C-alpha positions as CSV (number, residue, x, y, z in Angstrom):
1,Q,1.4,56.6,299.1
2,A,1.8,56.9,295.3
3,S,2.6,60.4,294.2
4,P,-0.6,62.1,292.7
5,Q,0.2,63.9,289.4
6,W,-1.1,67.2,290.7
7,L,1.4,67.3,293.6
8,W,4.3,68.7,291.5
9,C,4.9,70.6,288.2
10,P,6.6,69.2,285.1
11,H,10.3,69.5,284.6
12,P,11.7,71.7,283.1
13,W,9.7,74.9,283.7
14,T,7.2,76.1,281.2
15,D,5.4,79.3,280.6
16,R,2.4,77.9,282.6
17,H,4.4,76.2,285.3
18,T,7.0,78.6,286.6
19,M,9.2,78.1,289.7
20,A,7.2,80.6,291.7
21,S,3.8,79.1,290.8
22,C,4.8,75.5,291.3
23,F,6.2,76.1,294.8
24,A,3.2,78.2,295.7
25,R,1.0,75.2,294.8
26,S,3.2,72.9,296.8
27,L,2.9,75.0,299.9
28,W,-0.8,75.1,299.3
29,V,-0.9,71.3,299.3
30,V,1.0,71.2,302.6
31,A,-1.7,73.5,304.1
32,L,-4.5,71.3,302.8
33,L,-2.9,68.2,304.3
34,S,-2.4,70.0,307.5
35,V,-6.1,70.9,307.6
36,A,-7.2,67.4,306.6
37,R,-5.1,66.0,309.4
38,G,-6.8,68.3,311.9
39,A,-3.7,70.2,312.7
40,G,-3.9,73.6,314.4
41,G,-4.1,74.9,317.9
42,D,-1.5,74.0,320.5
43,Q,0.7,71.0,320.0
44,P,1.9,68.9,322.9
45,E,5.4,69.5,324.3
46,C,6.7,66.2,322.9
47,W,10.4,66.8,323.2
48,D,12.9,67.0,326.0
49,E,16.4,67.5,324.8
50,K,18.0,66.8,328.2
51,A,16.4,63.4,328.2
52,G,17.4,62.8,324.6
53,L,13.9,62.9,323.4
54,T,14.0,64.9,320.1
55,F,12.4,64.8,316.7
56,D,15.6,63.6,315.1
57,V,15.8,60.6,317.5
58,C,12.2,59.7,318.1
59,C,10.6,60.2,314.7
60,K,13.3,58.6,312.6
61,N,12.1,55.4,311.0
62,V,13.1,52.1,312.6
63,K,13.9,49.5,310.1
64,N,10.9,47.7,308.7
65,A,8.6,49.9,310.8
66,P,7.8,53.2,308.9
67,G,5.4,55.5,310.6
68,L,6.2,54.3,314.1
69,G,9.5,56.0,315.0
70,D,11.5,54.9,318.0
71,P,9.2,52.9,320.3
72,S,11.4,53.7,323.3
73,C,10.4,57.4,323.0
74,W,6.7,56.8,323.5
75,D,4.4,56.2,326.6
76,G,0.7,56.5,327.3
77,S,0.6,60.3,326.6
78,F,2.8,60.5,323.5
79,N,3.0,58.6,320.3
80,F,4.3,59.0,316.8
81,D,1.0,60.2,315.4
82,L,0.7,62.9,318.0
83,C,4.2,64.2,317.9
84,C,5.8,63.6,314.5
85,P,3.5,64.6,311.6
86,H,3.3,68.2,312.6
87,E,7.1,68.5,312.9
88,V,7.5,66.8,309.4
89,E,4.9,69.3,308.1
90,A,7.0,72.2,309.5
91,R,10.2,70.8,308.0
92,V,8.6,70.1,304.6
93,R,7.4,73.8,304.6
94,E,10.9,74.9,305.4
95,G,12.5,72.6,302.7
96,L,10.1,73.9,300.0
97,E,10.8,77.5,301.0
98,V,14.5,76.8,300.7
99,V,14.0,75.4,297.2
100,R,11.9,78.5,296.3
101,R,14.8,80.7,297.4
102,G,17.2,78.8,295.1
103,E,19.3,77.2,297.8
104,Y,19.1,73.9,296.0
105,R,22.1,72.1,297.8
106,R,20.7,72.8,301.3
107,A,17.1,72.1,300.2
108,S,18.1,68.7,298.6
109,D,19.9,67.7,301.8
110,E,17.0,68.6,304.0
111,L,14.3,67.0,301.9
112,F,16.3,63.9,301.2
113,N,16.8,63.4,304.9
114,L,13.1,63.8,305.4
115,M,12.3,61.4,302.6
116,M,14.6,58.7,303.8
117,N,14.2,58.9,307.5
118,Y,10.9,60.8,308.5
119,A,8.3,61.1,305.8
120,P,7.7,57.4,305.1
121,G,4.4,56.4,306.6
122,T,3.1,60.0,306.6
123,E,0.8,61.9,304.1
124,Y,3.9,64.0,303.1
125,E,5.9,61.1,301.7
126,A,5.1,61.7,298.0
127,L,5.4,65.5,298.3
128,V,8.8,65.3,299.9
129,F,10.0,63.0,297.2
130,S,8.9,65.4,294.5
131,G,10.5,68.3,296.4
132,W,13.8,66.5,296.7
133,E,13.8,65.5,293.1
134,K,13.2,69.0,291.9
135,A,15.8,70.4,294.2
136,G,18.3,67.8,293.2
137,K,17.8,68.5,289.4
138,E,18.0,72.2,289.9
139,F,21.2,71.8,291.9
140,R,22.7,69.6,289.2
141,K,21.8,72.3,286.6
142,V,23.7,74.9,288.7
143,L,26.8,72.6,288.8
144,D,26.4,71.9,285.0
145,A,26.5,75.5,284.3
146,E,29.9,76.0,286.1
147,P,32.0,75.4,283.0
148,H,30.3,78.3,281.3
149,S,31.9,80.6,283.8
150,L,35.5,79.6,283.0
151,T,37.7,82.1,281.3
152,Y,40.1,81.2,278.5
153,F,43.0,82.0,281.0
154,E,41.7,79.6,283.6
155,V,41.4,76.8,281.0
156,L,44.6,77.3,279.2
157,F,46.9,78.0,282.2
158,R,45.2,76.8,285.5
159,G,43.9,73.8,283.5
160,V,47.5,72.5,283.0
161,G,48.4,73.2,286.6
162,L,50.2,76.5,286.3
163,D,50.1,78.8,289.4
164,C,49.8,81.9,287.4
165,D,47.3,84.8,287.7
166,P,46.0,87.1,285.0
167,I,47.2,90.7,285.0
168,V,44.9,93.2,286.7
169,G,44.9,96.7,285.3
170,P,44.8,100.0,287.3
171,N,41.0,100.1,287.3
172,G,40.8,96.6,288.8
173,S,39.7,94.8,285.7
174,V,41.6,91.9,284.2
175,E,43.7,92.8,281.1
176,V,42.8,90.7,278.0
177,R,46.0,89.7,276.4
178,D,46.7,87.3,273.5
179,P,47.5,83.7,274.5
180,Y,51.1,83.8,273.5
181,S,51.9,86.8,275.7
182,E,50.4,85.0,278.6
183,F,52.3,81.9,277.7
184,A,55.6,83.8,277.6
185,R,54.8,85.3,281.0
186,C,53.5,82.3,282.8
187,C,55.9,79.7,281.4
188,E,59.1,81.8,281.3
189,P,60.5,80.4,284.6
190,F,60.5,76.8,283.4
191,F,60.4,76.8,279.7
192,F,60.6,73.2,278.3
193,N,60.6,71.8,281.8
194,H,56.9,71.9,282.6
195,T,54.6,69.4,280.9
196,G,51.7,72.0,280.9
197,C,53.9,74.6,279.3
198,N,55.0,72.1,276.7
199,M,51.4,71.3,276.0
200,I,50.5,75.0,275.5
201,Q,53.5,75.6,273.2
202,E,52.4,72.6,271.1
203,L,48.9,74.1,270.9
204,L,50.3,77.5,269.8
205,T,52.6,75.9,267.2
206,V,49.9,73.6,265.8
207,A,47.4,76.5,265.7
208,I,49.8,78.9,263.8
209,G,50.9,76.1,261.5
210,S,48.5,73.4,260.3
211,G,45.6,75.2,262.1
212,R,46.0,78.0,259.6
213,H,47.4,76.5,256.4
214,R,44.9,73.5,256.7
215,G,47.1,71.5,254.2
216,A,46.7,74.0,251.3
217,P,49.9,73.4,249.3
218,A,50.8,77.0,248.7
219,K,50.2,78.0,252.3
220,V,52.1,74.9,253.5
221,D,55.2,75.8,251.4
222,N,55.0,79.4,252.5
223,Y,54.8,78.5,256.2
224,Y,57.5,75.9,256.4
225,G,59.7,77.7,253.8
226,N,60.5,80.2,256.5
227,M,61.3,77.5,259.1
228,S,64.7,78.9,260.1
229,E,63.1,82.1,261.4
230,M,59.7,80.7,262.3
231,W,58.8,81.1,266.0
232,G,57.9,77.5,266.6
233,F,61.1,76.2,265.0
234,H,64.0,78.6,265.2
235,H,65.4,77.1,268.4
236,F,66.4,73.9,266.4
237,T,66.8,75.0,262.8
238,P,69.9,76.5,261.1
239,S,69.9,80.3,260.6
240,V,71.9,82.8,258.6
241,L,70.8,85.5,261.0
242,M,71.8,83.8,264.1
243,T,72.7,80.1,264.8
244,S,70.8,78.2,267.6
245,D,73.5,75.6,267.8
246,G,75.5,77.6,270.4
247,H,77.5,74.6,271.5
248,Q,80.9,75.3,269.8
249,R,84.0,73.5,270.8
250,A,87.4,75.3,271.0
251,N,88.9,73.1,268.2
252,S,87.5,71.5,265.1
253,P,86.9,67.8,265.7
254,E,89.5,65.3,264.5
255,I,88.2,63.2,261.5
256,I,88.2,59.8,263.0
257,N,87.1,57.9,259.8
258,K,87.7,59.7,256.5
259,E,85.6,57.2,254.4
260,L,82.5,57.8,256.6
261,N,83.2,61.5,256.9
262,D,83.4,61.8,253.1
263,I,80.1,59.8,252.6
264,F,78.2,62.2,254.8
265,Q,79.9,65.4,253.6
266,K,78.9,64.4,250.0
267,Q,75.2,64.4,250.9
268,G,75.4,68.3,251.1
269,E,73.0,70.6,252.8
270,P,69.8,71.8,251.0
271,M,69.1,75.5,251.3
272,L,65.3,74.8,251.7
273,G,63.8,76.7,254.5
274,I,67.0,78.5,255.5
275,V,66.0,82.1,254.8
276,W,68.7,84.1,252.9
277,A,70.9,81.1,252.4
278,D,70.2,80.9,248.7
279,H,72.1,84.2,248.3
280,I,75.2,82.6,249.7
281,G,74.9,79.4,247.7
282,A,75.4,75.8,248.7
283,A,79.0,74.9,249.7
284,S,80.7,72.7,247.1
285,E,83.1,69.8,247.8
286,G,86.6,70.9,248.5
287,S,85.6,74.6,248.7
288,D,85.5,76.9,251.7
289,R,82.9,79.1,250.0
290,G,79.2,78.7,250.2
291,Y,76.8,78.1,253.2
292,R,77.2,75.2,255.5
293,S,75.4,75.5,258.9
294,P,76.8,74.3,262.2
295,K,73.9,71.9,262.1
296,F,75.2,70.3,259.0
297,E,78.9,70.2,260.3
298,S,77.9,68.7,263.7
299,G,75.6,66.2,262.0
300,V,78.5,65.0,259.8
301,E,80.7,64.6,262.9
302,F,78.1,62.8,265.0
303,L,77.1,60.4,262.3
304,T,80.8,59.6,261.4
305,R,81.5,58.8,265.1
306,M,78.4,56.7,265.4
307,F,78.9,54.6,262.3
308,D,82.6,54.2,263.0
309,G,81.6,52.6,266.2
310,L,79.0,50.4,264.5
311,Q,81.6,49.2,262.0
312,K,84.2,48.4,264.7
313,G,81.5,46.6,266.7
314,G,80.7,44.3,263.8
315,V,77.2,45.7,263.3
316,K,75.8,44.9,259.9
317,T,72.2,46.0,260.3
318,V,70.9,48.9,262.4
319,D,67.5,50.4,263.3
320,M,67.8,54.0,264.4
321,F,65.5,55.9,266.9
322,E,65.9,59.6,267.0
323,I,64.4,61.5,270.0
324,G,63.5,65.0,268.8
325,A,64.6,65.0,265.2
326,G,64.5,68.8,264.6
327,Y,63.6,69.6,261.0
328,G,64.6,66.2,259.7
329,S,68.3,66.7,258.9
330,M,69.5,63.3,260.2
331,P,67.0,61.1,258.4
332,R,67.7,63.0,255.2
333,F,71.4,62.2,255.8
334,M,70.5,58.5,256.3
335,A,68.2,58.2,253.3
336,S,70.7,59.9,250.9
337,A,73.7,58.0,252.3
338,K,72.0,54.6,252.5
339,K,73.5,53.1,249.4
340,A,76.9,54.5,250.1
341,L,76.9,53.0,253.5
342,L,76.1,49.6,251.9
343,D,79.0,50.1,249.5
344,A,81.5,51.1,252.2
345,S,84.6,49.0,253.0
346,I,82.6,47.8,256.0
347,P,79.0,47.9,254.9
348,V,76.2,48.8,257.3
349,Y,72.6,48.5,256.4
350,V,70.2,51.1,257.8
351,R,67.0,49.1,258.0
352,N,64.6,51.5,259.7
353,Y,64.6,55.1,261.1
354,A,62.0,56.1,263.7
355,I,61.4,59.7,264.8
356,M,59.9,60.3,268.2
357,D,58.6,63.9,268.3
358,M,55.8,66.4,268.8
359,R,53.0,66.6,266.2
360,S,53.8,70.1,265.1
361,V,57.5,69.2,264.5
362,V,56.5,65.9,262.7
363,D,54.5,68.0,260.3
364,L,57.6,70.1,259.5
365,Q,59.8,67.0,259.1
366,R,57.4,65.4,256.7
367,W,57.3,68.5,254.5
368,Y,61.1,68.9,254.6
369,L,61.9,65.3,253.8
370,N,59.3,65.1,251.1
371,K,61.0,68.1,249.4
372,T,64.6,67.2,250.0
373,A,64.7,63.4,250.0
374,G,61.6,62.6,247.8
375,D,61.4,59.0,246.9
376,L,64.5,58.1,248.9
377,I,62.2,57.9,251.9
378,R,59.1,55.9,252.5
379,Q,57.1,57.9,255.0
380,S,55.1,56.2,257.6
381,D,53.1,58.5,259.9
382,W,51.7,56.6,262.8
383,S,48.9,59.2,263.3
384,D,47.5,58.3,259.9
385,P,44.5,56.1,260.8
386,S,45.2,53.8,257.8
387,H,49.0,53.7,258.4
388,R,49.5,54.0,254.7
389,C,52.9,55.0,253.3
390,S,53.6,57.8,251.0
391,V,54.6,55.4,248.3
392,Q,51.6,54.3,246.2
393,G,50.8,50.6,246.6
394,V,53.0,50.0,249.6
395,H,51.1,49.4,252.8
396,C,52.8,49.9,256.2
397,W,52.7,47.4,258.9
398,R,49.4,47.6,260.8
399,P,48.4,46.2,264.2
400,G,47.6,42.6,264.0
401,G,50.3,41.3,261.8
402,T,53.9,41.6,260.5
403,D,53.1,41.8,256.8
404,G,54.0,44.4,254.3
405,L,56.6,46.9,255.4
406,W,58.4,44.9,258.1
407,A,58.7,41.8,256.0
408,L,60.1,43.9,253.1
409,D,62.7,45.4,255.5
410,R,64.0,42.0,256.5
411,I,65.3,41.3,253.0
412,D,69.0,40.6,252.9
413,P,70.7,44.0,252.9
414,Q,73.1,42.9,250.2
415,S,70.3,42.0,247.7
416,A,69.8,44.3,244.7
417,Q,66.2,44.9,245.8
418,Q,67.1,46.2,249.1
419,R,69.8,48.4,247.8
420,A,67.2,50.2,245.7
421,A,64.5,50.3,248.3
422,P,63.8,53.7,250.0
423,L,64.5,54.1,253.7
424,N,61.5,53.7,255.8
425,V,61.0,56.5,258.2
426,D,58.4,56.1,261.0
427,F,57.0,59.4,262.4
428,V,55.7,58.7,265.9
429,D,54.2,61.6,267.9
430,T,53.4,61.4,271.5
431,D,49.9,60.1,271.0
432,K,51.1,57.0,269.2
433,R,54.4,56.3,270.9
434,D,53.0,53.6,273.2
435,V,51.4,51.7,270.3
436,F,54.5,52.0,268.2
437,A,56.8,50.7,271.0
438,H,54.5,47.7,271.7
439,L,54.2,46.7,268.1
440,Y,57.8,47.3,267.1
441,A,58.9,45.1,270.0
442,D,56.5,42.3,268.9
443,A,57.8,42.4,265.4
444,H,61.5,42.3,266.2
445,T,61.8,39.9,269.1
446,Q,64.2,37.7,267.0
447,D,66.7,40.7,266.7
448,E,67.9,39.8,270.2
449,S,69.5,36.6,269.1
450,D,71.4,38.2,266.2
451,P,74.6,40.2,267.3
452,S,74.9,41.7,263.8
453,V,71.6,43.6,264.3
454,S,71.7,46.7,266.6
455,R,69.4,49.4,267.7
456,V,70.7,52.9,268.1
457,L,69.1,55.7,270.1
458,F,70.2,59.0,268.7
459,A,69.5,62.1,271.0
460,V,71.4,65.2,270.1
461,N,70.5,68.3,272.1
462,S,66.9,67.1,272.5
463,W,66.2,64.4,275.0
464,H,67.8,66.2,278.0
465,E,65.5,69.2,277.3
466,F,62.4,67.2,278.1
467,A,60.3,67.6,281.2
468,M,61.3,64.9,283.7
469,Q,58.2,62.7,283.1
470,D,58.7,62.7,279.3
471,F,62.4,62.0,279.8
472,M,61.5,59.0,282.0
473,W,59.2,57.6,279.3
474,H,62.0,57.4,276.9
475,Y,64.4,56.2,279.5
476,N,62.1,53.3,280.6
477,T,61.3,52.4,277.0
478,F,64.7,52.4,275.4
479,V,67.2,52.2,278.2
480,A,65.8,50.2,281.1
481,A,63.8,47.9,278.9
482,P,65.3,44.6,277.8
483,T,66.3,44.0,274.2
484,W,63.5,41.5,273.7
485,R,61.2,44.5,274.0
486,M,62.3,48.0,272.9
487,G,65.7,48.2,274.7
488,V,68.5,49.6,272.5
489,D,72.1,48.5,272.2
490,I,73.8,51.9,271.7
491,I,72.9,55.4,272.9
492,F,74.5,58.5,271.2
493,Y,73.7,61.3,273.7
494,V,74.6,64.9,273.4
495,S,73.5,67.4,276.1
496,N,73.8,70.9,277.3
497,R,75.3,70.8,280.8
498,E,73.7,74.2,281.6
499,W,70.2,73.1,280.8
500,F,67.6,73.1,283.6
501,R,67.7,69.9,285.6
502,N,70.3,68.4,283.3
503,A,72.3,67.2,286.3
504,E,69.5,64.9,287.4
505,K,69.3,63.4,284.0
506,E,73.1,62.9,283.8
507,A,73.0,61.3,287.2
508,L,70.3,58.9,285.9
509,M,72.3,58.0,282.8
510,M,75.6,57.6,284.7
511,H,74.5,56.0,287.9
512,P,76.6,52.9,288.9
513,R,73.4,50.8,289.2
514,S,72.7,51.4,285.5
515,V,74.4,48.1,284.7
516,H,72.7,47.7,281.4
517,F,75.2,50.0,279.7
518,F,78.8,51.1,280.0
519,L,80.2,54.4,279.0
520,E,82.2,53.9,275.8
521,L,82.9,57.6,275.0
522,E,82.8,60.8,276.9
523,E,83.9,64.2,275.6
524,C,82.8,67.3,277.5
525,S,83.3,71.0,277.1
526,P,82.2,73.5,279.8
527,I,78.8,73.5,278.0
528,T,78.3,70.4,275.9
529,C,78.9,66.7,276.5
530,I,79.0,64.0,273.9
531,R,78.6,60.5,275.3
532,V,78.2,57.0,273.8
533,F,76.7,54.3,275.9
534,R,76.9,50.6,274.9
535,R,74.7,47.9,276.4
536,V,76.6,45.2,278.3
537,T,76.4,41.9,276.6
């Protein structure tokens, strides 16, 4: 029953072999086979549905006996050859006609059923196989064409799970609007708290940033140089026009450690990227004149509090992890104050600083720190395939070993070499965070046995804004994890109590079963809470 080459046409269709001509030939072949078999005239009444004698039951192939059907159906007057082939012929005709009409799913079902269960052992076996194969291929082509029917709206918004419909105009046609307008409309109810909306915002920010400047120096400087008023950044950057801090306390905070406060105040605030601030001028030490943003003042306060606690806790070496580092203000503080902190009455060595953030924001941070901190920072971007640092000749730690950077950073903090070394800053976006967490933990397992080495998680008006699944990733990685992996020792946590779903996150951090940490400090206003958690030893 091998399939003759003339039974079917080549695939795909050609000018010579069209869908119509090939199916006409197939039906002609069926007719020839019918004549050759001597079909025609009246057929016997083979079937009795009440008795359960039907084509589907009697003509179905019994295992290892093709062409015989179900022997229990036959007697002296009826047999397979008498009753089944003409019915197979009729169904083949019907199946091929369904293919010709373009109903490929139905045709493939009917022909495959015939091929597997009824055609074996008949002269139609090869033809049925060819018909099913053609119907199946055409059906797959129909399905493969489905993505071409998608609209940009469906992909961008339905694709990330948003239940949002396009706007239909008065004439019944869908209004074509720019992606940002649709984003603002569809994501407004849960801004920052829907993973899909966060993904779209990141796409928009990358597109308008690196997607347009493409790394051209003049365009990069022009774009990031307006960061305080730029759409993608003005919710976390200082602004002369209007501050985004919005978390003011009734009274100025008490200076709890004058030495540390002075260290951080002396680092000053660059005017870079703060539009119009250069007309005010930078604030000078001891003067009330000049521009100092709330971001700067709160940064001084938070760092003073944190390092005061480190000094009192006997911590000599610290690795810092910042969740959502804004435009890079805190690592700039750390890089410029590193030597002064080593020279303090109670020295603290900042060994490493890691930023966990979105790609679009990492690009801003790298630009800002390169401009304001320069060679005080050794930049290590984990999305760089080669993991090379920005300092020529210095190779960052790569998977497979703990050479290079990590070994350098373990030098005695009191050595002259380490005093002069730049602060290493790891930039870790969401695509690389799992790799970073795994490799950092492997490289620092010995830290657990040294009480003078601590890890600090720094999250100021950032972590609590995350969608819950992203919040939980950081919670499981830094809080719930043991210290022989990525677990931290101290958490400096500032949150907005009015933020969507903040109560759930506060409950998670404050739950009595969270025995890993105790609450060392809590200061709350009606809007903002400052909390410090310390791991139970």
